[in-house]
LOMAR-259058 format. One line per 5 residues: their letters; for each residue x, y, z of N, C-alpha, C, O, CB. Coordinates in steps of 0.001 Angstrom, whole numbers. Glycine has a CB too. Layout:
# LOMAR-259058
A	X/Y/Z/X/Y/Z/X/Y/Z/X/Y/Z/X/Y/Z ~ ...
***
This chain:
# LOMAR-259058
MQNTD	182238/-85878/95793/181792/-86427/95667/180615/-86022/97175/180960/-86250/98334/182629/-87436/95262 ~ 179273/-85418/96804/178171/-85143/98084/177462/-86050/98846/177050/-87081/98315/177129/-84456/97704 ~ 177333/-85903/99586/176533/-87026/100087/174901/-86829/99713/174087/-87693/100041/176773/-87121/101734 ~ 174438/-85395/98871/173235/-85683/98157/173208/-86663/97371/172275/-87453/97225/172843/-84777/97494 ~ 174397/-86654/96742/174618/-88104/95734/174479/-89349/96092/174060/-90188/95295/175853/-88291/95246
NISAV	174898/-89721/97677/174412/-91192/97237/173293/-91008/98628/173464/-91976/99369/175887/-92809/97246 ~ 172369/-90190/99104/170876/-90821/99524/169786/-90727/98385/169800/-90223/97262/170223/-89971/100861 ~ 169050/-91258/98952/167796/-91206/97988/166683/-91184/98711/166177/-92175/99237/167650/-92341/97032 ~ 166067/-89523/98785/165013/-88960/99385/163987/-89914/98948/163778/-90213/97773/164779/-87497/99040 ~ 163461/-90299/99807/161687/-91067/99595/160541/-90601/100618/160365/-90494/101832/161699/-92955/99916
ILVKN	159675/-90329/99061/158409/-89751/99353/156775/-90546/99387/156166/-90834/98356/158428/-88740/98364 ~ 156469/-90700/100209/154820/-91588/100100/154207/-90826/99606/154569/-89885/100313/153910/-92069/101354 ~ 153366/-90295/98773/152502/-89639/98025/151154/-90193/97700/151163/-91346/97271/153107/-89392/96982 ~ 149626/-89414/97857/148429/-89757/97374/148076/-88168/97389/147957/-87552/98448/147496/-90920/98270 ~ 147925/-87587/96157/146967/-86233/95337/147791/-84783/96414/147458/-84094/97378/144434/-86455/95749
AEKTI	148555/-84874/95837/149465/-83988/96593/149813/-82683/95603/150714/-81925/95965/150879/-84869/97046 ~ 149114/-82429/94381/149010/-81765/93534/150022/-80328/93860/151120/-80048/93379/147568/-81685/93356 ~ 149107/-79503/94955/149708/-78822/95672/150539/-78528/96110/150795/-77324/96124/149550/-78789/96069 ~ 151367/-79410/96673/152242/-78693/97378/154109/-80069/96171/155304/-79789/96073/151669/-78926/99912 ~ 153498/-81042/95738/154608/-82036/95299/155740/-81046/94569/156907/-81180/94935/153950/-83319/94149
GECLE	155527/-80381/93881/156065/-79754/92728/157548/-78555/93943/158762/-78434/93782/154319/-78668/91582 ~ 156756/-78044/94843/158024/-77451/95671/158737/-78174/96164/159938/-77905/96180/157839/-76702/96656 ~ 158184/-79508/96819/159294/-80376/97645/160077/-81111/96342/161298/-81035/96485/158489/-81690/98898 ~ 159767/-81636/95408/160757/-82166/94217/161322/-81120/94060/162511/-81363/94263/160240/-82732/92848 ~ 161169/-79813/93756/161863/-78846/93356/163288/-78824/94307/164403/-78708/93800/160945/-77592/93407
SLRLF	163058/-78951/95713/163770/-79148/96730/165097/-79997/96742/166260/-79781/97085/162955/-79582/97500 ~ 164462/-80965/96261/165549/-82406/95899/165657/-82479/94471/165340/-83474/93819/164924/-84068/96420 ~ 166212/-81165/93881/166915/-81324/92838/168438/-82128/92784/168851/-82883/91903/166974/-80074/92463 ~ 169089/-81705/93997/169930/-82293/94208/170641/-83301/94731/171858/-83479/94775/170077/-81914/94296 ~ 169532/-84087/95211/169672/-85327/95330/170173/-86366/93886/169951/-86009/92729/168363/-85622/95901
GEVVL	170692/-87339/94156/170586/-88496/93222/169593/-89487/92663/169550/-90107/91600/171226/-89124/93602 ~ 168765/-89434/93779/167536/-90132/93394/166588/-90021/94351/166848/-89888/95547/167715/-91486/93125 ~ 165316/-90076/93809/163905/-89201/94622/162966/-90859/94242/162990/-91431/93151/163019/-87051/93447 ~ 162401/-91210/95178/161888/-92140/95119/160397/-91951/95688/160227/-91625/96863/162705/-92991/95641 ~ 159368/-92162/94842/158210/-91754/94686/157319/-92609/94644/157037/-93100/93551/158120/-91113/93832
LDNGS	156423/-93144/96187/155929/-94449/96569/153797/-93474/96380/153231/-92754/97202/156874/-95187/98791 ~ 153357/-93898/95159/152326/-93073/94742/151109/-94536/95447/151065/-95698/95043/152416/-92533/92659 ~ 150308/-93919/96525/149109/-94478/97006/147697/-94476/96356/146643/-94812/96897/148981/-93946/98093 ~ 147907/-93987/94961/146310/-93745/94374/145852/-92934/93844/144672/-92749/93546/145448/-93711/95015 ~ 147418/-91899/93524/146493/-90336/93049/145654/-90425/92191/145926/-91156/91238/147228/-89170/92431
TDATL	144595/-89859/92206/143928/-89009/91030/144053/-87679/90456/143180/-87222/89719/142853/-88937/91251 ~ 144817/-87217/90682/145003/-86019/90506/146151/-85401/89925/146854/-86378/89669/144831/-85618/91454 ~ 146773/-84398/89561/148248/-84079/89026/149451/-84985/89434/150305/-85145/88562/148642/-82683/89505 ~ 149636/-85590/90613/150718/-85543/91295/151538/-86226/90692/152705/-85965/90984/150635/-85853/92461 ~ 151342/-87224/89755/151959/-88182/88797/152754/-86974/87800/153955/-86736/87668/150648/-89295/87914
EIASK	151796/-86468/87302/151915/-85459/86392/153057/-84520/86255/153546/-84172/85180/150947/-84798/86557 ~ 153320/-84259/87062/154230/-83169/88209/155490/-83727/88046/156423/-83199/87441/153796/-83177/90046 ~ 155501/-85132/88765/156854/-85657/89303/157149/-85902/87806/158324/-86262/87728/156928/-87096/90522 ~ 156766/-85873/86994/157243/-86920/85492/158210/-85513/85318/159113/-85756/84519/155653/-87479/83752 ~ 158264/-84322/85762/158904/-83486/84985/159960/-83651/85414/160843/-82976/84885/158563/-82284/84889
YPNVK	160341/-84532/86463/162114/-84448/87369/162736/-85485/86867/162340/-86651/86887/162264/-84685/89256 ~ 163498/-85163/86514/164801/-86344/85525/165267/-87515/86977/165422/-88716/86756/166963/-85011/84747 ~ 165439/-86917/88404/165674/-87633/89312/164530/-88175/90563/164649/-88476/91751/166663/-86971/89703 ~ 163385/-88111/89587/162455/-88665/90635/161965/-90748/89279/161848/-91086/88101/160481/-86819/90994 ~ 161900/-91322/90641/161284/-92572/90161/160243/-92889/90891/160261/-92621/92092/162117/-93662/90138
VFSEP	159317/-93417/90402/157626/-93501/90944/157598/-94988/90636/157867/-95703/89671/156195/-92434/89953 ~ 157141/-95147/91924/155869/-96663/92269/154942/-96186/93015/154613/-95287/93789/156402/-98148/93232 ~ 154492/-97625/92213/152610/-97901/92995/152595/-98722/93665/153200/-99794/93619/151283/-98341/92178 ~ 151492/-98093/94795/151176/-99184/95871/149548/-98617/96092/149161/-97599/96667/152374/-99131/97502 ~ 148962/-99429/95572/147395/-99083/95552/146767/-98944/97346/146018/-98063/97770/146480/-100607/94570
NFYGF	147422/-100234/98218/146615/-100669/99529/147333/-99507/100260/148159/-98836/99642/146842/-102436/100243 ~ 147058/-99263/101491/147263/-98472/102451/147412/-99800/103416/146496/-100597/103617/146110/-97272/102702 ~ 148999/-99908/104088/148990/-100684/105602/149652/-99901/106543/150689/-100242/107112/149742/-102137/105658 ~ 149006/-98765/106721/149853/-97803/107794/151374/-97481/107190/152216/-98163/106605/150051/-98681/109424 ~ 151264/-95485/107823/152028/-95118/108018/153912/-95952/107620/154622/-96034/106617/151433/-94850/109119
GKMKN	154015/-96386/109033/155254/-96780/108872/155273/-98163/108180/156360/-98550/108611/155920/-96752/110150 ~ 154759/-99321/107296/154673/-99960/106769/155238/-99404/105337/156210/-99947/104812/153616/-100378/107062 ~ 154487/-98146/104659/154038/-97284/103938/155693/-97312/103391/156250/-97998/102535/153174/-95941/104649 ~ 156039/-96551/104036/157540/-95502/104454/158449/-97158/104158/159534/-96999/103599/157678/-94492/106855 ~ 158158/-98314/104416/159392/-98830/104881/159141/-99839/103738/159774/-100873/103954/159612/-99331/106565
IAVSH	158312/-99887/102412/157749/-100310/101274/158830/-99070/100214/159836/-99246/99527/155762/-100155/101342 ~ 158165/-98091/100473/159059/-96787/99852/160208/-97196/99679/160668/-97242/98539/159224/-95499/100680 ~ 161225/-97743/101201/162492/-97014/100766/162852/-97895/100159/163705/-97643/99308/163499/-96480/101649 ~ 162156/-99998/100377/162715/-100577/99766/163026/-101034/98181/163440/-102060/97642/162493/-101064/100319 ~ 162546/-99544/97681/162557/-99343/96388/163558/-98221/95916/163341/-97704/94820/161232/-99085/96018
ATNDW	164742/-97768/96733/165757/-96997/96876/166904/-97766/96475/167359/-98818/96922/165830/-96476/98144 ~ 167381/-96800/95265/168699/-97628/95124/169780/-97722/95886/170485/-98731/95928/169239/-97372/94184 ~ 170047/-96343/96748/171079/-96219/97999/170473/-96319/98893/169300/-95975/99038/171855/-95114/98243 ~ 171446/-97000/99935/171438/-97575/101569/171331/-96170/101973/170431/-96314/102800/172963/-98561/102321 ~ 171553/-95117/101989/171094/-93908/102581/169845/-93127/102166/169537/-92953/100986/172071/-93101/102471
ILSID	169075/-92620/103314/167612/-92223/103167/167511/-91139/104185/167833/-91020/105367/166506/-93460/103435 ~ 166552/-89880/102662/166179/-89357/103565/164792/-89593/103486/164449/-89898/102344/166618/-88186/103647 ~ 163805/-89553/104376/162830/-89590/103638/162201/-88267/104203/162661/-87660/105170/162059/-90917/103678 ~ 160787/-87792/103285/160321/-86499/103437/159250/-86588/103000/159126/-87338/102032/160956/-85502/102929 ~ 158048/-85881/103512/156565/-85829/103206/156409/-84709/101849/157100/-83755/101493/155648/-85261/104728
SDEVL	155623/-85102/101506/154890/-84668/99760/154702/-83332/99975/154762/-82460/99108/153163/-85426/99174 ~ 154375/-83111/101648/153806/-81607/101821/155337/-80590/102371/155242/-79365/102444/152275/-81640/103301 ~ 156467/-81211/102663/157528/-80923/103122/158617/-79751/102383/159284/-80489/101659/157978/-82141/103240 ~ 158946/-78886/102255/160596/-78489/101458/161803/-77897/102265/161862/-76960/103062/160420/-77248/100278 ~ 162868/-78882/101718/164032/-78690/102402/164623/-77036/101489/164607/-76704/100303/165134/-80329/102229
MPEIV	165147/-76267/102900/165713/-74925/102214/166853/-75196/102028/167346/-76075/102735/165671/-73622/102905 ~ 167832/-74403/100809/169074/-74858/100469/169992/-75221/101353/170751/-76175/101184/169589/-74099/99817 ~ 169970/-74106/102852/171202/-74175/103333/170856/-75891/104449/171690/-76432/105175/171653/-72387/104249 ~ 169853/-76212/104286/169689/-77764/104813/170430/-78311/104147/171501/-78622/104667/168426/-78513/104750 ~ 170217/-78627/102876/170978/-79045/102095/172358/-79017/101921/172962/-80068/101710/170608/-78745/101397
AQINA	172792/-78209/101967/174246/-77715/102610/175339/-78212/103735/176569/-78252/103764/173970/-76621/103102 ~ 174186/-78608/104736/174383/-78813/105494/174411/-80053/106029/175130/-80406/106964/173997/-78211/105774 ~ 173396/-80914/105263/173513/-82168/104986/175023/-82676/104071/175513/-83648/104646/172176/-82425/104255 ~ 175497/-82437/103353/176100/-82389/102061/177660/-82074/103215/178800/-82347/102839/175329/-80952/100635 ~ 177283/-81362/104843/178690/-80927/105175/178979/-82205/106036/180127/-82637/106137/178867/-79338/106018
IQLNE	178223/-82626/106474/178125/-83638/107694/178623/-84778/107513/178432/-85207/106375/176883/-83941/108125 ~ 179428/-85719/108476/179977/-86979/108221/179063/-88029/109018/178756/-88185/110200/181523/-87008/108651 ~ 178620/-89018/107159/177509/-90161/107673/178657/-90994/107687/179608/-91221/106940/176016/-90713/106653 ~ 177868/-91707/109786/178344/-93187/109842/177779/-94083/109562/176632/-93660/109706/178648/-93603/110761 ~ 177658/-95347/109161/176189/-96304/109355/175431/-96297/110201/174341/-96758/109862/176236/-97490/109437
NTVVA	175527/-95849/111574/174804/-95767/112559/174327/-94557/112809/173657/-94601/113841/175335/-96205/113470 ~ 174368/-93225/112226/174441/-91959/112106/172585/-91923/111956/172159/-92618/111033/175595/-91396/110749 ~ 171974/-91489/112438/170742/-90769/112128/170735/-89253/112786/171312/-88854/113798/169496/-91653/112681 ~ 169420/-88169/111359/170013/-87456/111386/168624/-86646/111705/167788/-87444/111281/170981/-87356/110372 ~ 167821/-85398/112264/166681/-85281/113012/166939/-83686/112000/167926/-82963/111867/166658/-85517/115060
LSRLN	165503/-83622/111420/164916/-82705/110918/164214/-81391/111550/164131/-81636/112754/164240/-83316/110367 ~ 163826/-80475/111369/163434/-79385/111784/162369/-79154/111302/162366/-79346/110086/164150/-78523/111657 ~ 161059/-78685/111877/160330/-78321/110354/159469/-77320/111248/158946/-77600/112326/159303/-79799/109250 ~ 159413/-75728/110382/158349/-74457/110475/157009/-75307/109403/156963/-75738/108251/159217/-72539/109587 ~ 155883/-75197/110789/154706/-75681/110797/153868/-74692/110285/153556/-73671/110897/154351/-76136/111993
YYGDR	153515/-74983/109198/152397/-73750/108593/150520/-74009/108582/149817/-74910/108125/152876/-73565/106737 ~ 150270/-72961/109190/148461/-72796/108786/148111/-72050/108048/147819/-70985/108591/147518/-72411/109708 ~ 147937/-72067/106670/147858/-71159/106045/148919/-70358/105381/149451/-70666/104314/147300/-70660/106647 ~ 149215/-69185/106178/150167/-68531/105406/151042/-68056/106549/152108/-67451/106434/149586/-67388/104420 ~ 150253/-68530/108013/151281/-68012/109027/151798/-69375/109547/151122/-70402/109490/150623/-66974/110295
CMKCC	153236/-69296/110135/153898/-70305/110776/153741/-70347/112306/153715/-69327/112996/155243/-70206/110421 ~ 153665/-71277/112665/153122/-71361/114155/153894/-72017/114811/153842/-73242/114707/151858/-71931/114400 ~ 154853/-71395/115695/155510/-71798/116259/155046/-71986/117816/155547/-71721/118908/156437/-71177/115917 ~ 153990/-72503/117413/153244/-72730/119194/152313/-74093/119086/152244/-74797/118078/151895/-71108/119795 ~ 151732/-74281/120117/150936/-75860/120515/151269/-77327/119935/150643/-78266/119443/149428/-75771/120068
GWYPD	153118/-76881/120391/153686/-78199/119736/154063/-78080/118450/155013/-78850/118311/152772/-79293/119730 ~ 153806/-77467/117310/154368/-77499/116141/155883/-76781/115861/156421/-76629/114764/153373/-76964/115365 ~ 156473/-76333/117378/157416/-75749/117242/158663/-75851/118007/158650/-74997/118893/157024/-74842/117232 ~ 159874/-76645/118023/160759/-76793/117008/160453/-78353/116438/161576/-78859/116445/162300/-76508/117569 ~ 160031/-78808/116220/158904/-79969/116049/160389/-80997/114959/160312/-81201/113748/156826/-79208/114861
YVWRI	161429/-81399/115766/162335/-82617/115539/161695/-83950/114767/160859/-84728/115224/162823/-83080/116985 ~ 162285/-83977/113567/161893/-85592/113311/162798/-86482/112815/163644/-86000/112061/160846/-85779/112377 ~ 162856/-87818/113066/164389/-88249/112146/164241/-88672/110851/163465/-89579/110548/165241/-89501/112739 ~ 164931/-88081/110061/164600/-88329/108626/165780/-89225/108036/165536/-90328/107546/164438/-86885/107786 ~ 167131/-88679/108109/168156/-89701/107410/168655/-90765/107836/169353/-90685/108847/169156/-89249/107121
FNRKY	168492/-91800/107333/169407/-92840/108163/169747/-93713/106412/169475/-93561/105221/168259/-94057/109842 ~ 170658/-94829/107514/171135/-96010/106792/170118/-97082/106704/169755/-97481/107810/172346/-96554/107427 ~ 169767/-97443/106064/169107/-98598/105928/168920/-99655/106356/167924/-100226/106801/169206/-98862/105338 ~ 170739/-100136/106095/171212/-100950/106602/171210/-100877/108138/170657/-101915/108500/172231/-101029/106041 ~ 171548/-100181/109180/171509/-100031/109935/169857/-99880/110975/169821/-100423/112079/172357/-99322/109661
TCFNE	168975/-99326/110594/167757/-99193/110936/166582/-98791/109621/166881/-98658/108434/167882/-98167/112035 ~ 165375/-98668/110150/164143/-98423/109481/162951/-98137/110159/162869/-98521/111326/163880/-99390/108768 ~ 161907/-97470/109595/160792/-96980/109825/159921/-98225/111284/159775/-99423/111045/160047/-96860/108109 ~ 159603/-97773/112261/158778/-98587/113510/157284/-99014/112162/156881/-98398/111176/158167/-97083/115452 ~ 156930/-100123/112701/155371/-100345/111396/154356/-99561/112507/153259/-100116/112470/154582/-102677/110899
NMVHE	154373/-98604/113344/153246/-97908/113301/152243/-97630/112460/152483/-97457/111265/153482/-97135/113507 ~ 150897/-97544/112996/149972/-96898/111460/149910/-95611/111655/149506/-94976/110681/148253/-97389/111152 ~ 150175/-95015/112585/150194/-93405/112538/151199/-92821/113783/151689/-93312/114800/148477/-92766/112774 ~ 151228/-91256/113002/152987/-91058/114225/154034/-92059/114002/154740/-92303/114980/152734/-91378/116187 ~ 154318/-92797/112727/155655/-93453/112955/157245/-92650/112979/157528/-91452/113003/155670/-94451/111838
GVETK	158056/-93806/112963/158919/-92747/113592/160658/-94089/112826/160639/-95221/112342/158451/-92442/116112 ~ 161773/-93141/113109/162461/-93956/112591/163224/-94497/113665/163902/-93760/114381/163114/-93466/111570 ~ 163157/-95876/113851/164118/-96416/115313/165065/-96497/115394/165857/-97186/114751/164108/-97439/115848 ~ 165247/-95650/116401/167106/-95324/117332/167316/-96280/117950/166491/-97170/118157/167413/-94067/118603 ~ 168758/-96245/118453/169285/-97781/119234/170333/-96945/120294/170710/-95780/120167/170345/-99257/117911
PDTQK	170539/-97513/120935/171834/-97216/122154/172834/-96580/121416/173212/-95427/121623/172607/-98660/122939 ~ 173251/-97307/120581/174953/-96771/119618/174446/-95788/118709/175336/-95215/118081/175928/-98184/118431 ~ 173166/-95394/118431/172692/-94208/117314/173293/-93142/117699/173258/-92680/118840/171137/-93826/117180 ~ 173933/-92657/116667/174556/-91102/116594/173511/-90301/116293/172592/-90555/115515/175712/-90805/115477 ~ 173680/-89333/116929/172175/-88496/116676/172680/-87138/116284/173435/-86388/116903/171038/-88338/118182
LYIKD	172253/-87027/115430/172591/-85205/114394/171493/-84471/114346/170439/-84935/113913/172983/-85238/112520 ~ 171593/-83420/114722/170561/-82259/114483/170642/-81446/113549/171573/-80655/113700/170450/-81466/115396 ~ 169955/-81287/112494/170045/-79875/111735/169621/-78975/112059/168454/-79347/111942/169661/-79729/110732 ~ 169517/-77749/112495/168853/-76224/112952/167940/-75673/112422/166921/-75171/112896/169586/-75209/112900 ~ 168421/-75791/111085/168105/-74997/110162/166259/-75581/109870/166183/-76794/110063/169372/-75169/108834
AMKHY	165337/-75149/109599/164413/-76005/109835/163530/-76149/108017/163645/-75305/107128/163440/-75314/111315 ~ 162911/-77133/107951/161891/-77340/106457/161269/-76767/106476/161266/-76219/107578/161152/-78321/106015 ~ 160370/-76329/105715/159109/-75339/105460/158412/-77115/106047/158944/-78224/106103/158695/-74352/103290 ~ 156928/-76581/106414/155971/-78159/106081/154395/-76901/106166/154072/-75978/106914/156113/-80089/107998 ~ 153890/-77465/105133/152291/-76792/105218/151432/-77814/105418/150854/-78549/104618/151719/-76001/103870
TATTM	151426/-77755/106654/151097/-78599/107500/149181/-78805/106978/148472/-79743/106612/151587/-77923/109164 ~ 148968/-77073/107274/147329/-77508/106757/147078/-75601/106123/147656/-74602/106552/145798/-78256/108691 ~ 146164/-75678/105156/145525/-74577/104710/144399/-74114/105456/144302/-72902/105645/145172/-74772/103502 ~ 143648/-74786/105850/142238/-74585/106552/142319/-75061/107256/143305/-75780/107418/141115/-74826/106189 ~ 140769/-74923/108648/140739/-75351/109154/140141/-76955/109229/140331/-77885/110012/140592/-74551/109523
SSIID	139219/-76758/107849/139032/-78203/107635/140182/-78881/107215/140224/-79839/107987/138035/-78468/106698 ~ 140868/-78941/106674/141907/-79879/106560/142627/-80285/107120/143399/-81126/106659/142442/-79805/106044 ~ 142697/-79671/108893/143401/-79956/109226/141998/-80944/110504/142434/-81590/111457/144579/-78786/109362 ~ 140831/-80873/110302/139614/-81736/110429/139766/-82963/110013/139791/-83973/110715/138541/-81278/109779 ~ 139876/-82881/108782/140051/-83927/108010/141496/-84898/108446/141248/-86103/108460/140073/-83301/106553
KMNRY	142434/-84658/108673/143810/-85202/108762/143423/-85386/110264/143948/-86452/110586/145268/-84187/108270 ~ 142836/-84927/111220/142552/-85110/112584/141455/-86403/112743/141341/-87090/113758/141972/-83669/113175 ~ 140641/-86568/111428/139886/-87599/111747/140711/-88774/111320/140799/-89879/111853/138535/-87515/111147 ~ 141342/-88270/110162/141885/-90292/109770/142589/-90465/110816/142248/-91475/111431/143085/-90855/108208 ~ 143618/-89772/111373/144940/-89951/112630/144103/-90836/113332/144039/-92013/112977/145567/-88421/113734
TSLSA	143425/-90392/114329/142519/-90452/115353/141972/-91938/114937/142304/-92717/115832/141398/-89136/115393 ~ 141404/-92468/114115/140692/-92983/113773/141805/-94742/113546/141407/-95847/113915/139969/-92008/112638 ~ 143221/-94447/112838/144616/-94962/112942/145123/-95014/114293/145512/-96039/114854/145537/-94160/112160 ~ 145095/-93747/114828/145831/-94238/116544/145179/-94750/117073/145867/-95579/117669/146242/-93361/117638 ~ 143606/-94968/117492/142531/-95554/118419/142522/-96976/117455/142826/-97701/118403/140827/-94508/118579
QQKHD	142466/-97460/116881/142864/-98987/115739/143682/-98908/116676/143440/-99151/117858/143429/-99136/113837 ~ 145308/-98360/115938/146376/-98845/116662/146592/-99334/118449/147403/-100231/118678/147165/-97835/116350 ~ 145926/-98774/119477/146075/-98733/120190/144774/-100381/120797/145007/-101368/121495/146163/-97224/120378 ~ 143871/-100042/120285/143213/-101405/120423/143606/-102595/119907/143397/-103708/120389/142121/-101369/120013 ~ 144274/-102278/118754/145131/-103655/118622/145939/-103963/119651/145686/-105119/119988/146030/-103694/117498
AGKKT	146643/-103573/120202/147582/-103507/121664/147296/-104033/122188/148034/-104862/122720/147801/-102656/122487 ~ 145644/-103925/122506/145388/-104234/124081/144792/-103290/125239/144466/-103587/126389/146639/-104545/124598 ~ 144754/-102082/124582/144784/-100711/125432/143087/-100737/125708/142242/-101201/124942/145484/-99074/124410 ~ 142859/-100102/127026/141334/-100210/127291/141421/-98326/127862/142424/-97746/128278/140748/-101810/128801 ~ 140180/-97819/127706/139870/-96282/128358/138440/-96412/128433/137717/-97302/127985/140349/-94809/127383
CVIVA	138125/-95239/129159/136597/-94934/129275/136446/-93125/128877/137307/-92348/128465/136005/-95375/131138 ~ 134967/-92898/129209/134366/-91873/128318/135187/-90902/129198/135554/-89887/128606/132550/-91698/128167 ~ 135665/-91052/130922/136183/-90149/131606/137491/-89433/131529/137760/-88316/131970/136096/-90568/132509 ~ 138262/-90282/130885/139448/-90470/130732/139615/-89571/129455/140588/-88818/129499/139811/-91932/130696 ~ 138697/-89507/128123/138901/-88986/127320/138351/-87433/127065/138595/-86810/126032/138664/-89817/126651
ILKFI	137550/-86900/128207/137363/-85733/128620/138248/-85375/129426/138756/-84288/129155/136315/-85564/129060 ~ 138625/-85889/130324/140199/-85441/130667/141339/-85100/129992/142119/-84183/130248/140720/-86217/131213 ~ 141385/-86048/128957/142206/-86052/127617/142176/-84479/126546/143047/-83960/125847/141457/-87441/126682 ~ 141033/-84176/126786/140820/-82630/126550/141395/-81940/126625/142307/-81373/126023/140226/-82055/126978 ~ 140625/-81902/127844/140789/-80609/129373/142149/-80471/129137/142603/-79427/128669/140447/-81185/131381
HTFNM	142948/-81573/129459/144390/-81404/129449/145353/-81009/128024/146539/-80683/127979/144826/-82713/129976 ~ 144668/-81121/127254/145845/-80713/126114/145482/-79506/125599/146372/-78872/125034/146031/-81729/124829 ~ 144205/-78954/125665/143502/-77569/125766/144516/-76637/126243/145086/-75854/125483/142224/-77541/126767 ~ 144749/-76715/127504/145559/-76109/128634/146577/-75752/128363/147024/-74607/128435/145799/-76756/129613 ~ 147338/-77202/127829/148459/-77006/127644/149341/-76252/126469/150387/-75617/126335/148673/-77975/127782
NYFFR	147912/-76882/125496/148268/-76179/124158/148047/-74919/124170/148920/-74313/123549/147602/-76631/123039 ~ 147028/-74078/124736/146729/-72720/124383/147420/-71930/125705/147887/-70838/125379/144977/-72463/124152 ~ 147575/-72260/127109/148231/-71409/128014/150195/-71953/127822/151124/-71190/127559/147349/-71742/129813 ~ 150249/-73016/127994/151440/-73210/128462/152353/-73925/127105/153415/-74415/127487/151275/-74125/129854 ~ 152123/-74034/125783/152712/-73810/124471/151792/-72655/123731/150943/-73027/122921/152757/-75265/123611
RGIFY	151933/-71513/123961/151768/-70381/123783/150851/-70119/122409/151188/-69416/121456/153049/-69842/123845 ~ 149480/-70942/122569/148612/-70495/121416/148037/-69460/121951/147428/-68742/121157/147595/-71458/120845 ~ 148037/-69125/123150/147156/-67757/123186/147562/-66457/122419/146990/-65383/122233/147075/-67297/124612 ~ 148932/-67042/121997/149889/-65497/121158/149852/-65835/119991/150805/-65405/119342/151668/-65105/121468 ~ 148995/-66556/119331/148791/-66746/117793/147241/-66372/117514/146825/-66917/116491/149147/-68411/117285
GYKGF	146368/-65634/118134/145020/-65149/117474/144439/-66876/117337/144821/-67998/117669/145272/-64056/115652 ~ 143172/-66169/116558/141863/-66962/116603/142826/-68241/115981/142386/-69350/116285/140279/-66272/115545 ~ 143878/-68243/115286/144660/-69646/115101/145371/-70541/116199/145457/-71765/116298/145713/-69382/114230 ~ 145731/-69768/116790/146492/-69929/118102/145013/-71607/118895/144908/-72815/119108/146516/-67632/119301 ~ 144223/-70132/118976/142636/-70592/119524/142234/-71940/118873/141661/-72841/119486/141346/-69393/119048
VLSVL	142631/-71989/117429/141427/-73147/117112/142538/-74355/116879/142183/-75374/116288/140209/-72784/115460 ~ 143934/-74202/117378/144821/-75145/116794/144550/-75594/118332/143547/-76308/118328/146470/-74735/116011 ~ 144985/-75467/119436/144526/-75437/120666/143288/-76463/120923/143500/-77488/121570/144195/-74047/120930 ~ 141693/-76110/120290/140784/-76708/120451/140826/-77971/119594/140220/-78992/119918/139827/-75915/120321 ~ 141307/-77902/118875/141178/-79091/117708/142428/-79518/117924/142906/-79468/116791/140870/-78702/116029
NASAS	143649/-80079/118961/144693/-81067/119580/144007/-81448/120227/143822/-82662/120155/145893/-80781/120208 ~ 143066/-80507/121437/142060/-80918/122280/141663/-82057/121644/141948/-83185/122046/140992/-79968/122531 ~ 140915/-81779/120516/139526/-82596/119924/140531/-83661/119588/140191/-84596/120314/138401/-81865/118429 ~ 141345/-83960/119048/142434/-85171/118419/142369/-86001/119739/141985/-87170/119778/144323/-84596/117919 ~ 142731/-85370/120676/143188/-86410/122227/141511/-87326/122689/141164/-88435/123095/143806/-84866/124118
FLRYM	140973/-86200/122358/139675/-86559/122948/138951/-87672/121773/138175/-88450/122328/138701/-85024/123228 ~ 139020/-87789/120909/138292/-88612/119600/139145/-89427/119473/138765/-90472/118946/137977/-87935/118170 ~ 140548/-89350/119851/141575/-90767/119745/140792/-92210/121354/140735/-93437/121435/144000/-89878/120324 ~ 140484/-91337/122035/140419/-92278/123171/138611/-92507/123026/138220/-93673/123064/141129/-91487/124879 ~ 137742/-91582/122891/136594/-91969/122678/136192/-93664/121689/135619/-94676/122092/136147/-90660/122047
KLYEL	136989/-93233/119874/137162/-93855/119478/137963/-95140/119720/137699/-96106/119005/137213/-93304/118962 ~ 138757/-95228/120503/139073/-96885/121189/137551/-97100/121946/136949/-98154/121740/140720/-96963/122678 ~ 137145/-96381/122553/136369/-96682/123820/135113/-97501/122787/134389/-98439/123120/135821/-95017/124947 ~ 135150/-97012/121891/133578/-97727/120955/134149/-99089/120548/133581/-100181/120562/132949/-96712/119157 ~ 135943/-98648/120022/136311/-99998/119304/136397/-101609/120961/136493/-102834/120902/138451/-99502/118276
NKSDK	136320/-100874/121833/136102/-101664/122978/135364/-102115/123224/135520/-103309/123479/136188/-101408/123778 ~ 133784/-101435/123357/132504/-101878/123690/132012/-103008/122250/131170/-103895/122387/131452/-100348/123942 ~ 132750/-102720/120918/131886/-103085/120466/132959/-105345/120268/132639/-106430/119783/131368/-101688/118950 ~ 134018/-104835/120919/134057/-106433/121789/133418/-106739/122234/133407/-107969/122271/134684/-106842/122645 ~ 132365/-106083/122941/131813/-107326/124258/130914/-107365/123735/130203/-108104/124415/131577/-107153/125928
KH	130092/-106884/122459/128924/-107209/121499/129099/-108566/120853/128231/-109365/120502/128803/-106123/120346 ~ 130476/-108651/120773/131168/-110294/119951/131209/-111369/120750/131628/-112443/120318/132818/-110303/119447
***
C-alpha cells in the first residue's frame, strides 16, 4: 500500500474552473480528495464531478482561510492530510517522493512551489522556493486560524521533511488578478492585525512601501525579470502599504465610536 492511498487531499475552492481540472488530474493517485466549495458559480463543481475520488462539501460562509481549511480537513476520512490549493498542480515526481517517505504521526512535510505570473515562472520577489507546510496528520496538528497567510502549526517535536521538487502554482494570470487578490488579502490581514490590537501610522505605511520595493526589486532579483519583476516589486510594496493604511483606517474608526 502506498502513502497516497491513506492521504486525503483537501482543497478549499471557489470559482476555480480555469485550474481545478489540472489540479484534480494531478491527484488521481490519492485515495480521497475532499473539495470544500465556498459558493462557486462557475463550472468548478461540474469539472470536479468527473473525478471518482473527489467528494464535494459546501460551506457558503467564509470564516477566514485558516478556519475554512480546518473545516475542510474535518470532512476527510483519513487522518493524513495533503492540503493543496485549487490553482496548484503536483508533478508526478512529487507524488513518487510522497510515496517514498516514511510518515510518522509527528511528521509534517513542506512542498516547494514554482509560482507563475502568466506563462512565466517567477523565481524572484520572494516567490521562490516558497516552501509551505502541506502534509500532516490531523491527530497531531492542524492549521492555525489566521484570516489570511494561514499555515500548518509545527511543534518542538515535529519531524520536518522537505520535498525539493516543486509543484506548479498558477499564482496570477494578469496584473489585474494580482491586484484583486492583493486588495482582498490586505483587507483580511489588516482586520486580523486590528483584532489583535495592533496600531500603526501613515509614516509606517510609507516606510513599509519603500523597504518592500527595495527588497523585492534589488535584493530579491525582481530587476532581472523585466517588466513583470518590476510589477511584482511595486505590487508587493503596495500590499505592504495598503495593509498598514487599512489598519490605520480601522484604528481611526475605533476612535469615532
